[in-house]
C-alpha positions, 0 to 999 in steps of 0.5 A, a space after each residue: 818157737 819165736 813170735 816171728 814164726 821161726 822154729 829154732 832150737 834154744 835153751 830157754 823153756 816156755 810155759 806152753 807147748 804146741 802142735 803142727 803135726 810131724 815135723 821130724 824125719 824117721 831119725 828124729 831130725 828136723 825137716 824143712 816142713 813148718 806144718 802138716 795140718 791146719 790145727 795149730 794148737 797150744 797145750 799145757 806142758 803137763 797133762 794127766 801125768 803123760 810123758 813123751 820123748 821130745 822129737 820122736 819119729 812118727 809122733 807130733 813134734 813138740 814146739 815150745 812157746 814162752 807164753 800164749 801171746 807168743 803162741 798166738 803171734 805164731 798162729 796157734 789157738 788153745 787146744 780143745 782137750 788139755 786146755 778146754 776152759 781156754 778153748 771154750 773162752 776162745 771160741 766164745 770170743 771168736 763168736 763175738 768177734 766174727 758174728 757166730 759160733 764156729 767149729 775148730 776146723 772152720 776157725 783153723 781154716 780162717 787162721 791158716 789163710 792169715 798166718 802163712 804166706 807160702 812158708 813164711 809168716 804172713 804179716 800186715 801193717 796195723 795202727 799201734 793204737 788199735 792193737 789189743 792187749 795180748 797181741 804182738 808186733 814188731 817195734 824197731 824190728 823187735 817183737 813186743 807184747 802189747 799191754 795197755 799203754 806199754 810195749 814189752 820187748 820179748 826175749 826167749 826167757 821173758 819180757 823186758 822192761 816196758 816201753 811207752 806205747 806210741 799214741 799213733 803210728 803203723 807197726 808190723 802186726 805179728 798176731 794174725 787178724 782173726 786172733 787179734 779180733 778174739 783178743 779185742 773181744 775179750 779173750 785173755 791169753 796165758 802170759 809169762 810172769 815177766 809180763 806183769 813185773 816188766 811194767 
């Protein structure tokens, strides 16, 4: 899964998987559906030793993310089962950011309005200096992770060498508004190891 919202088949393997429902047909082939429900979640790759055959018909279709920053840019929140501590931290940040506790379906409904425009990813212009750490934006038409005074260019295999973050200026925000608010309110996403060594 790309931070720009596209579902693609690439050889790179990420650190998290995700769920938007059943996105394959009876033969396990990808359909043109991008979701079948609003509970877009991101999950650990290994939970209680369970195994699955990827892209199995009749079961939720696995999506893979480099890390949680990419998952959030694509509109996903932490799973309340396999990532319970992260989900609790996310829900607490949501309460701080939005002025009250919300149940998962309520959060999902808000996020869904902000993450899709028809079938495409909804994007908006934002002031680069106002983007919180862990959010993602398009800079020179390429996805970048915001980290302090740096922008880290995303690739399917990890983040590249840090670039100076502009002091001012408009960029295209990829991470939806409500998720950026949670990041600003203290939620800390699980980041790929290259986010630390690329700075």
